[in-house]
Phi, psi and omega in degrees: 000135178275143176235147178267131177227097186293345183264005178222157170238121180247134183235131180229148177297124182294341180271349180225074185294348177261359182283180180294157178243146169272133183238128183234150164287152183308317180294319178296325178297317179296321177295317178300313179298316179298318180294319180291321177295319179297329180276359179083022179258123182228157176295146172299155180300327181272000176076016184263359180179193180245154177219154174278136179283000000 
């Protein structure tokens, strides 16, 4: 069952739904996204992973 938690962002590998999740506070998540974009890492077009630009 899914639960809503407005104070966290949880990310899990879509290919391993029973695996561990990365959990971020919303501000830390935005910093993480900004850092990955700055490093040239972007989501694949099909949304199944990350790729270097």
